[in-house]
All heavy atoms as a GROMACS GRO file, in nm:
protein
  470
    1MET      N    1  12.794  -9.944   1.270
    1MET     CA    2  12.725  -9.917   1.143
    1MET      C    3  12.575  -9.936   1.164
    1MET      O    4  12.539 -10.046   1.210
    1MET     CB    5  12.779 -10.006   1.032
    1MET     CG    6  12.730  -9.975   0.896
    1MET     SD    7  12.783 -10.092   0.763
    1MET     CE    8  12.958 -10.062   0.758
    2ASN      N    9  12.492  -9.844   1.125
    2ASN     CA   10  12.348  -9.861   1.145
    2ASN      C   11  12.291  -9.952   1.041
    2ASN      O   12  12.356  -9.990   0.947
    2ASN     CB   13  12.278  -9.723   1.152
    2ASN     CG   14  12.265  -9.652   1.019
    2ASN    OD1   15  12.254  -9.718   0.915
    2ASN    ND2   16  12.265  -9.525   1.022
    3ILE      N   17  12.169  -9.989   1.068
    3ILE     CA   18  12.100 -10.096   0.979
    3ILE      C   19  12.091 -10.046   0.837
    3ILE      O   20  12.103 -10.127   0.747
    3ILE     CB   21  11.969 -10.139   1.044
    3ILE    CG1   22  11.910 -10.262   0.975
    3ILE    CG2   23  11.868 -10.027   1.039
    3ILE    CD1   24  11.990 -10.391   1.010
    4LYS      N   25  12.055  -9.924   0.811
    4LYS     CA   26  12.042  -9.872   0.675
    4LYS      C   27  12.176  -9.888   0.603
    4LYS      O   28  12.177  -9.930   0.486
    4LYS     CB   29  12.002  -9.728   0.674
    4LYS     CG   30  11.860  -9.699   0.699
    4LYS     CD   31  11.824  -9.555   0.680
    4LYS     CE   32  11.677  -9.530   0.705
    4LYS     NZ   33  11.643  -9.381   0.683
    5LEU      N   34  12.284  -9.853   0.665
    5LEU     CA   35  12.415  -9.865   0.605
    5LEU      C   36  12.449 -10.014   0.574
    5LEU      O   37  12.509 -10.042   0.471
    5LEU     CB   38  12.522  -9.798   0.687
    5LEU     CG   39  12.523  -9.649   0.690
    5LEU    CD1   40  12.633  -9.597   0.787
    5LEU    CD2   41  12.550  -9.589   0.553
    6ARG      N   42  12.413 -10.098   0.663
    6ARG     CA   43  12.442 -10.238   0.641
    6ARG      C   44  12.362 -10.292   0.520
    6ARG      O   45  12.418 -10.371   0.443
    6ARG     CB   46  12.406 -10.324   0.770
    6ARG     CG   47  12.499 -10.305   0.878
    6ARG     CD   48  12.464 -10.389   0.999
    6ARG     NE   49  12.547 -10.357   1.110
    6ARG     CZ   50  12.549 -10.427   1.218
    6ARG    NH1   51  12.470 -10.537   1.238
    6ARG    NH2   52  12.623 -10.390   1.321
    7ILE      N   53  12.239 -10.252   0.513
    7ILE     CA   54  12.155 -10.298   0.395
    7ILE      C   55  12.211 -10.247   0.269
    7ILE      O   56  12.229 -10.323   0.167
    7ILE     CB   57  12.006 -10.254   0.416
    7ILE    CG1   58  11.949 -10.332   0.536
    7ILE    CG2   59  11.930 -10.274   0.285
    7ILE    CD1   60  11.813 -10.278   0.581
    8ILE      N   61  12.244 -10.123   0.265
    8ILE     CA   62  12.301 -10.063   0.143
    8ILE      C   63  12.439 -10.121   0.112
    8ILE      O   64  12.473 -10.147  -0.003
    8ILE     CB   65  12.317  -9.904   0.159
    8ILE    CG1   66  12.178  -9.844   0.171
    8ILE    CG2   67  12.383  -9.845   0.039
    8ILE    CD1   68  12.181  -9.692   0.212
    9ASN      N   69  12.518 -10.154   0.213
    9ASN     CA   70  12.647 -10.217   0.192
    9ASN      C   71  12.628 -10.353   0.120
    9ASN      O   72  12.707 -10.390   0.038
    9ASN     CB   73  12.724 -10.231   0.325
    9ASN     CG   74  12.864 -10.259   0.306
    9ASN    OD1   75  12.934 -10.198   0.221
    9ASN    ND2   76  12.912 -10.360   0.382
   10LYS      N   77  12.529 -10.432   0.169
   10LYS     CA   78  12.500 -10.560   0.110
   10LYS      C   79  12.462 -10.543  -0.038
   10LYS      O   80  12.498 -10.623  -0.127
   10LYS     CB   81  12.385 -10.632   0.182
   10LYS     CG   82  12.435 -10.683   0.317
   10LYS     CD   83  12.543 -10.789   0.308
   10LYS     CE   84  12.587 -10.839   0.442
   10LYS     NZ   85  12.703 -10.928   0.436
   11GLU      N   86  12.383 -10.433  -0.068
   11GLU     CA   87  12.343 -10.409  -0.207
   11GLU      C   88  12.471 -10.376  -0.288
   11GLU      O   89  12.481 -10.423  -0.400
   11GLU     CB   90  12.249 -10.294  -0.203
   11GLU     CG   91  12.179 -10.268  -0.333
   11GLU     CD   92  12.076 -10.154  -0.329
   11GLU    OE1   93  12.050 -10.103  -0.215
   11GLU    OE2   94  12.017 -10.127  -0.432
   12LEU      N   95  12.560 -10.297  -0.231
   12LEU     CA   96  12.684 -10.264  -0.299
   12LEU      C   97  12.767 -10.394  -0.328
   12LEU      O   98  12.814 -10.408  -0.439
   12LEU     CB   99  12.772 -10.172  -0.211
   12LEU     CG  100  12.732 -10.026  -0.206
   12LEU    CD1  101  12.818  -9.956  -0.099
   12LEU    CD2  102  12.748  -9.962  -0.334
   13GLU      N  103  12.779 -10.478  -0.235
   13GLU     CA  104  12.855 -10.603  -0.249
   13GLU      C  105  12.790 -10.686  -0.363
   13GLU      O  106  12.863 -10.741  -0.446
   13GLU     CB  107  12.857 -10.681  -0.122
   13GLU     CG  108  12.944 -10.622  -0.014
   13GLU     CD  109  12.933 -10.694   0.121
   13GLU    OE1  110  12.873 -10.802   0.124
   13GLU    OE2  111  12.993 -10.643   0.216
   14SER      N  112  12.657 -10.697  -0.366
   14SER     CA  113  12.590 -10.775  -0.466
   14SER      C  114  12.616 -10.713  -0.606
   14SER      O  115  12.648 -10.789  -0.698
   14SER     CB  116  12.444 -10.781  -0.434
   14SER     OG  117  12.416 -10.849  -0.320
   15LEU      N  118  12.601 -10.584  -0.616
   15LEU     CA  119  12.616 -10.520  -0.748
   15LEU      C  120  12.763 -10.530  -0.795
   15LEU      O  121  12.790 -10.552  -0.916
   15LEU     CB  122  12.570 -10.372  -0.745
   15LEU     CG  123  12.417 -10.349  -0.746
   15LEU    CD1  124  12.389 -10.206  -0.715
   15LEU    CD2  125  12.366 -10.391  -0.879
   16ARG      N  126  12.855 -10.518  -0.705
   16ARG     CA  127  12.998 -10.538  -0.742
   16ARG      C  128  13.019 -10.674  -0.797
   16ARG      O  129  13.092 -10.689  -0.895
   16ARG     CB  130  13.089 -10.509  -0.623
   16ARG     CG  131  13.112 -10.364  -0.591
   16ARG     CD  132  13.216 -10.342  -0.486
   16ARG     NE  133  13.221 -10.205  -0.446
   16ARG     CZ  134  13.202 -10.162  -0.322
   16ARG    NH1  135  13.188 -10.250  -0.222
   16ARG    NH2  136  13.215 -10.037  -0.292
   17ALA      N  137  12.971 -10.777  -0.730
   17ALA     CA  138  12.990 -10.911  -0.773
   17ALA      C  139  12.927 -10.936  -0.916
   17ALA      O  140  12.986 -10.997  -0.996
   17ALA     CB  141  12.923 -11.011  -0.667
   18ILE      N  142  12.812 -10.880  -0.935
   18ILE     CA  143  12.742 -10.892  -1.064
   18ILE      C  144  12.824 -10.821  -1.165
   18ILE      O  145  12.845 -10.874  -1.278
   18ILE     CB  146  12.595 -10.832  -1.056
   18ILE    CG1  147  12.512 -10.918  -0.966
   18ILE    CG2  148  12.542 -10.820  -1.196
   18ILE    CD1  149  12.378 -10.858  -0.931
   19LEU      N  150  12.874 -10.702  -1.138
   19LEU     CA  151  12.953 -10.631  -1.232
   19LEU      C  152  13.085 -10.705  -1.272
   19LEU      O  153  13.116 -10.723  -1.389
   19LEU     CB  154  12.987 -10.491  -1.177
   19LEU     CG  155  13.064 -10.396  -1.269
   19LEU    CD1  156  12.990 -10.374  -1.400
   19LEU    CD2  157  13.100 -10.268  -1.204
   20HIS      N  158  13.149 -10.761  -1.173
   20HIS     CA  159  13.270 -10.840  -1.199
   20HIS      C  160  13.237 -10.961  -1.282
   20HIS      O  161  13.318 -10.995  -1.374
   20HIS     CB  162  13.335 -10.884  -1.066
   20HIS     CG  163  13.403 -10.773  -0.999
   20HIS    ND1  164  13.514 -10.797  -0.912
   20HIS    CD2  165  13.388 -10.638  -1.001
   20HIS    CE1  166  13.554 -10.677  -0.863
   20HIS    NE2  167  13.478 -10.585  -0.918
   21PHE      N  168  13.126 -11.029  -1.253
   21PHE     CA  169  13.082 -11.143  -1.331
   21PHE      C  170  13.054 -11.101  -1.476
   21PHE      O  171  13.104 -11.167  -1.567
   21PHE     CB  172  12.954 -11.204  -1.271
   21PHE     CG  173  12.898 -11.316  -1.351
   21PHE    CD1  174  12.952 -11.445  -1.339
   21PHE    CD2  175  12.789 -11.294  -1.437
   21PHE    CE1  176  12.902 -11.552  -1.409
   21PHE    CE2  177  12.742 -11.401  -1.513
   21PHE     CZ  178  12.800 -11.534  -1.496
   22LEU      N  179  12.979 -10.993  -1.495
   22LEU     CA  180  12.955 -10.948  -1.628
   22LEU      C  181  13.082 -10.912  -1.707
   22LEU      O  182  13.092 -10.947  -1.831
   22LEU     CB  183  12.864 -10.827  -1.624
   22LEU     CG  184  12.718 -10.846  -1.588
   22LEU    CD1  185  12.647 -10.711  -1.565
   22LEU    CD2  186  12.645 -10.932  -1.686
   23LEU      N  187  13.176 -10.862  -1.643
   23LEU     CA  188  13.299 -10.812  -1.703
   23LEU      C  189  13.385 -10.934  -1.751
   23LEU      O  190  13.475 -10.922  -1.834
   23LEU     CB  191  13.380 -10.720  -1.625
   23LEU     CG  192  13.325 -10.577  -1.613
   23LEU    CD1  193  13.388 -10.497  -1.499
   23LEU    CD2  194  13.332 -10.506  -1.752
   24ASN      N  195  13.360 -11.049  -1.693
   24ASN     CA  196  13.433 -11.171  -1.733
   24ASN      C  197  13.379 -11.217  -1.870
   24ASN      O  198  13.456 -11.293  -1.943
   24ASN     CB  199  13.403 -11.288  -1.635
   24ASN     CG  200  13.486 -11.269  -1.506
   24ASN    OD1  201  13.597 -11.222  -1.511
   24ASN    ND2  202  13.433 -11.313  -1.399
   25PHE      N  203  13.257 -11.179  -1.911
   25PHE     CA  204  13.202 -11.222  -2.040
   25PHE      C  205  13.171 -11.111  -2.136
   25PHE      O  206  13.148 -11.144  -2.257
   25PHE     CB  207  13.076 -11.300  -2.009
   25PHE     CG  208  13.095 -11.418  -1.913
   25PHE    CD1  209  13.067 -11.403  -1.782
   25PHE    CD2  210  13.151 -11.533  -1.962
   25PHE    CE1  211  13.093 -11.515  -1.699
   25PHE    CE2  212  13.171 -11.641  -1.882
   25PHE     CZ  213  13.143 -11.631  -1.743
   26LYS      N  214  13.158 -10.991  -2.095
   26LYS     CA  215  13.121 -10.885  -2.186
   26LYS      C  216  13.220 -10.773  -2.178
   26LYS      O  217  13.301 -10.757  -2.085
   26LYS     CB  218  12.984 -10.829  -2.142
   26LYS     CG  219  12.874 -10.938  -2.155
   26LYS     CD  220  12.738 -10.877  -2.132
   26LYS     CE  221  12.630 -10.982  -2.141
   26LYS     NZ  222  12.610 -11.020  -2.279
   27LYS      N  223  13.220 -10.688  -2.280
   27LYS     CA  224  13.307 -10.567  -2.288
   27LYS      C  225  13.255 -10.459  -2.190
   27LYS      O  226  13.136 -10.455  -2.168
   27LYS     CB  227  13.312 -10.516  -2.431
   27LYS     CG  228  13.378 -10.612  -2.527
   27LYS     CD  229  13.378 -10.554  -2.663
   27LYS     CE  230  13.451 -10.650  -2.757
   27LYS     NZ  231  13.467 -10.599  -2.897
   28PRO      N  232  13.344 -10.371  -2.147
   28PRO     CA  233  13.300 -10.267  -2.052
   28PRO      C  234  13.192 -10.172  -2.117
   28PRO      O  235  13.120 -10.105  -2.046
   28PRO     CB  236  13.428 -10.188  -2.025
   28PRO     CG  237  13.533 -10.286  -2.049
   28PRO     CD  238  13.488 -10.377  -2.161
   29THR      N  239  13.187 -10.167  -2.247
   29THR     CA  240  13.092 -10.082  -2.316
   29THR      C  241  12.958 -10.146  -2.340
   29THR      O  242  12.866 -10.082  -2.394
   29THR     CB  243  13.149 -10.025  -2.443
   29THR    OG1  244  13.190 -10.136  -2.526
   29THR    CG2  245  13.269  -9.934  -2.415
   30ASP      N  246  12.945 -10.274  -2.309
   30ASP     CA  247  12.818 -10.342  -2.329
   30ASP      C  248  12.711 -10.278  -2.250
   30ASP      O  249  12.732 -10.231  -2.133
   30ASP     CB  250  12.838 -10.492  -2.286
   30ASP     CG  251  12.709 -10.575  -2.314
   30ASP    OD1  252  12.701 -10.627  -2.423
   30ASP    OD2  253  12.625 -10.583  -2.222
   31LYS      N  254  12.587 -10.269  -2.305
   31LYS     CA  255  12.476 -10.204  -2.234
   31LYS      C  256  12.445 -10.258  -2.098
   31LYS      O  257  12.416 -10.184  -2.006
   31LYS     CB  258  12.348 -10.212  -2.325
   31LYS     CG  259  12.346 -10.121  -2.439
   31LYS     CD  260  12.214 -10.129  -2.510
   31LYS     CE  261  12.215 -10.040  -2.631
   31LYS     NZ  262  12.084 -10.037  -2.701
   32MET      N  263  12.452 -10.389  -2.084
   32MET     CA  264  12.427 -10.455  -1.958
   32MET      C  265  12.538 -10.415  -1.853
   32MET      O  266  12.500 -10.386  -1.731
   32MET     CB  267  12.422 -10.609  -1.970
   32MET     CG  268  12.358 -10.681  -1.858
   32MET     SD  269  12.353 -10.858  -1.884
   32MET     CE  270  12.234 -10.873  -2.015
   33VAL      N  271  12.658 -10.406  -1.892
   33VAL     CA  272  12.768 -10.374  -1.802
   33VAL      C  273  12.754 -10.223  -1.760
   33VAL      O  274  12.766 -10.185  -1.641
   33VAL     CB  275  12.903 -10.397  -1.867
   33VAL    CG1  276  13.014 -10.341  -1.779
   33VAL    CG2  277  12.928 -10.544  -1.896
   34VAL      N  278  12.723 -10.140  -1.859
   34VAL     CA  279  12.706  -9.999  -1.830
   34VAL      C  280  12.587  -9.977  -1.735
   34VAL      O  281  12.598  -9.896  -1.637
   34VAL     CB  282  12.683  -9.917  -1.962
   34VAL    CG1  283  12.646  -9.771  -1.935
   34VAL    CG2  284  12.812  -9.918  -2.045
   35SER      N  285  12.479 -10.047  -1.758
   35SER     CA  286  12.363 -10.031  -1.670
   35SER      C  287  12.396 -10.074  -1.526
   35SER      O  288  12.356 -10.005  -1.430
   35SER     CB  289  12.245 -10.121  -1.724
   35SER     OG  290  12.138 -10.114  -1.643
   36CYS      N  291  12.458 -10.187  -1.518
   36CYS     CA  292  12.506 -10.234  -1.379
   36CYS      C  293  12.593 -10.137  -1.313
   36CYS      O  294  12.579 -10.105  -1.196
   36CYS     CB  295  12.565 -10.372  -1.394
   36CYS     SG  296  12.609 -10.447  -1.234
   37SER      N  297  12.688 -10.078  -1.388
   37SER     CA  298  12.776  -9.983  -1.335
   37SER      C  299  12.706  -9.853  -1.286
   37SER      O  300  12.738  -9.800  -1.186
   37SER     CB  301  12.882  -9.946  -1.441
   37SER     OG  302  12.975  -9.853  -1.394
   38GLN      N  303  12.607  -9.815  -1.364
   38GLN     CA  304  12.525  -9.695  -1.326
   38GLN      C  305  12.448  -9.721  -1.202
   38GLN      O  306  12.442  -9.638  -1.114
   38GLN     CB  307  12.433  -9.656  -1.440
   38GLN     CG  308  12.511  -9.598  -1.561
   38GLN     CD  309  12.422  -9.574  -1.681
   38GLN    OE1  310  12.321  -9.640  -1.693
   38GLN    NE2  311  12.466  -9.484  -1.767
   39GLN      N  312  12.395  -9.841  -1.190
   39GLN     CA  313  12.321  -9.881  -1.067
   39GLN      C  314  12.414  -9.875  -0.949
   39GLN      O  315  12.376  -9.830  -0.842
   39GLN     CB  316  12.258 -10.017  -1.079
   39GLN     CG  317  12.137 -10.023  -1.166
   39GLN     CD  318  12.086 -10.170  -1.173
   39GLN    OE1  319  12.156 -10.263  -1.205
   39GLN    NE2  320  11.957 -10.182  -1.148
   40LEU      N  321  12.530  -9.924  -0.968
   40LEU     CA  322  12.630  -9.930  -0.858
   40LEU      C  323  12.665  -9.785  -0.818
   40LEU      O  324  12.672  -9.750  -0.697
   40LEU     CB  325  12.756 -10.007  -0.902
   40LEU     CG  326  12.873 -10.028  -0.803
   40LEU    CD1  327  12.819 -10.094  -0.677
   40LEU    CD2  328  12.982 -10.105  -0.865
   41ASP      N  329  12.684  -9.700  -0.915
   41ASP     CA  330  12.710  -9.557  -0.883
   41ASP      C  331  12.601  -9.496  -0.800
   41ASP      O  332  12.630  -9.420  -0.702
   41ASP     CB  333  12.726  -9.477  -1.015
   41ASP     CG  334  12.852  -9.507  -1.089
   41ASP    OD1  335  12.943  -9.571  -1.034
   41ASP    OD2  336  12.863  -9.468  -1.210
   42GLU      N  337  12.477  -9.526  -0.836
   42GLU     CA  338  12.362  -9.473  -0.764
   42GLU      C  339  12.358  -9.519  -0.618
   42GLU      O  340  12.331  -9.444  -0.527
   42GLU     CB  341  12.232  -9.508  -0.829
   42GLU     CG  342  12.210  -9.435  -0.963
   42GLU     CD  343  12.097  -9.487  -1.039
   42GLU    OE1  344  12.013  -9.567  -0.988
   42GLU    OE2  345  12.075  -9.445  -1.160
   43VAL      N  346  12.389  -9.648  -0.599
   43VAL     CA  347  12.389  -9.707  -0.463
   43VAL      C  348  12.507  -9.648  -0.384
   43VAL      O  349  12.488  -9.620  -0.261
   43VAL     CB  350  12.393  -9.858  -0.468
   43VAL    CG1  351  12.403  -9.921  -0.329
   43VAL    CG2  352  12.268  -9.906  -0.537
   44ILE      N  353  12.619  -9.619  -0.450
   44ILE     CA  354  12.734  -9.561  -0.376
   44ILE      C  355  12.696  -9.421  -0.330
   44ILE      O  356  12.724  -9.384  -0.217
   44ILE     CB  357  12.861  -9.555  -0.470
   44ILE    CG1  358  12.909  -9.695  -0.491
   44ILE    CG2  359  12.965  -9.464  -0.406
   44ILE    CD1  360  13.022  -9.705  -0.591
   45VAL      N  361  12.628  -9.342  -0.413
   45VAL     CA  362  12.581  -9.212  -0.374
   45VAL      C  363  12.485  -9.216  -0.258
   45VAL      O  364  12.496  -9.144  -0.163
   45VAL     CB  365  12.522  -9.133  -0.494
   45VAL    CG1  366  12.454  -9.007  -0.448
   45VAL    CG2  367  12.630  -9.104  -0.599
   46LYS      N  368  12.394  -9.315  -0.267
   46LYS     CA  369  12.295  -9.333  -0.158
   46LYS      C  370  12.368  -9.368  -0.028
   46LYS      O  371  12.334  -9.315   0.081
   46LYS     CB  372  12.199  -9.448  -0.196
   46LYS     CG  373  12.090  -9.473  -0.095
   46LYS     CD  374  11.977  -9.557  -0.148
   46LYS     CE  375  12.018  -9.699  -0.189
   46LYS     NZ  376  11.906  -9.786  -0.217
   47TYR      N  377  12.469  -9.452  -0.035
   47TYR     CA  378  12.544  -9.493   0.085
   47TYR      C  379  12.612  -9.371   0.146
   47TYR      O  380  12.607  -9.351   0.268
   47TYR     CB  381  12.647  -9.598   0.047
   47TYR     CG  382  12.728  -9.648   0.163
   47TYR    CD1  383  12.691  -9.752   0.239
   47TYR    CD2  384  12.856  -9.585   0.192
   47TYR    CE1  385  12.766  -9.800   0.344
   47TYR    CE2  386  12.925  -9.629   0.304
   47TYR     CZ  387  12.886  -9.735   0.372
   47TYR     OH  388  12.964  -9.779   0.481
   48GLN      N  389  12.672  -9.288   0.059
   48GLN     CA  390  12.744  -9.173   0.107
   48GLN      C  391  12.648  -9.069   0.171
   48GLN      O  392  12.680  -9.014   0.277
   48GLN     CB  393  12.819  -9.106  -0.005
   48GLN     CG  394  12.937  -9.188  -0.055
   48GLN     CD  395  13.006  -9.135  -0.177
   48GLN    OE1  396  12.943  -9.061  -0.254
   48GLN    NE2  397  13.132  -9.160  -0.192
   49LYS      N  398  12.526  -9.057   0.118
   49LYS     CA  399  12.428  -8.964   0.172
   49LYS      C  400  12.383  -9.015   0.311
   49LYS      O  401  12.369  -8.936   0.403
   49LYS     CB  402  12.309  -8.950   0.078
   49LYS     CG  403  12.342  -8.864  -0.042
   49LYS     CD  404  12.220  -8.848  -0.127
   49LYS     CE  405  12.253  -8.763  -0.250
   49LYS     NZ  406  12.136  -8.752  -0.342
   50VAL      N  407  12.352  -9.141   0.319
   50VAL     CA  408  12.307  -9.198   0.446
   50VAL      C  409  12.417  -9.185   0.549
   50VAL      O  410  12.385  -9.152   0.667
   50VAL     CB  411  12.259  -9.343   0.426
   50VAL    CG1  412  12.230  -9.411   0.560
   50VAL    CG2  413  12.133  -9.349   0.342
   51LYS      N  414  12.532  -9.218   0.514
   51LYS     CA  415  12.648  -9.210   0.602
   51LYS      C  416  12.666  -9.064   0.655
   51LYS      O  417  12.686  -9.039   0.772
   51LYS     CB  418  12.777  -9.262   0.539
   51LYS     CG  419  12.888  -9.278   0.632
   51LYS     CD  420  13.002  -9.350   0.571
   51LYS     CE  421  13.115  -9.376   0.667
   51LYS     NZ  422  13.230  -9.444   0.612
   52ALA      N  423  12.659  -8.968   0.568
   52ALA     CA  424  12.678  -8.828   0.600
   52ALA      C  425  12.563  -8.783   0.691
   52ALA      O  426  12.585  -8.709   0.791
   52ALA     CB  427  12.679  -8.741   0.475
   53THR      N  428  12.438  -8.830   0.672
   53THR     CA  429  12.323  -8.794   0.742
   53THR      C  430  12.341  -8.856   0.889
   53THR      O  431  12.309  -8.793   0.988
   53THR     CB  432  12.195  -8.844   0.680
   53THR    OG1  433  12.183  -8.786   0.557
   53THR    CG2  434  12.076  -8.796   0.760
   54SER      N  435  12.390  -8.981   0.894
   54SER     CA  436  12.396  -9.041   1.020
   54SER      C  437  12.507  -8.984   1.110
   54SER      O  438  12.495  -8.982   1.230
   54SER     CB  439  12.418  -9.196   1.005
   54SER     OG  440  12.545  -9.223   0.946
   55LYS      N  441  12.610  -8.925   1.043
   55LYS     CA  442  12.712  -8.854   1.119
   55LYS      C  443  12.661  -8.725   1.180
   55LYS      O  444  12.694  -8.692   1.294
   55LYS     CB  445  12.829  -8.829   1.030
   55LYS     CG  446  12.922  -8.943   1.006
   55LYS     CD  447  13.046  -8.902   0.926
   55LYS     CE  448  13.134  -9.018   0.897
   55LYS     NZ  449  13.249  -8.979   0.818
   56LYS      N  450  12.572  -8.652   1.112
   56LYS     CA  451  12.521  -8.528   1.157
   56LYS      C  452  12.425  -8.556   1.280
   56LYS      O  453  12.423  -8.480   1.367
   56LYS     CB  454  12.438  -8.460   1.048
   56LYS     CG  455  12.523  -8.401   0.942
   56LYS     CD  456  12.442  -8.334   0.833
   56LYS     CE  457  12.532  -8.290   0.716
   56LYS     NZ  458  12.453  -8.231   0.608
   57VAL      N  459  12.352  -8.666   1.273
   57VAL     CA  460  12.257  -8.703   1.380
   57VAL      C  461  12.332  -8.743   1.506
   57VAL      O  462  12.293  -8.716   1.618
   57VAL     CB  463  12.161  -8.813   1.333
   57VAL    CG1  464  12.070  -8.860   1.444
   57VAL    CG2  465  12.076  -8.759   1.222
   58ALA      N  466  12.443  -8.818   1.489
   58ALA     CA  467  12.516  -8.875   1.603
   58ALA      C  468  12.593  -8.779   1.679
   58ALA      O  469  12.599  -8.670   1.675
   58ALA     CB  470  12.614  -8.984   1.547
   0.00000   0.00000   0.00000
């Protein structure tokens, strides 16, 4: 796994942990939960793009 993917993966892990924490105290429709979920979605897309690009290069 290249360094970019490792960094993005750490970001994913952090956002997942935050989302799980928030869901322990807030409803899934809470603005903070939705915002965190949207950030996680964006990082997942970024991870997939970097991974696809790195496969083409390799």
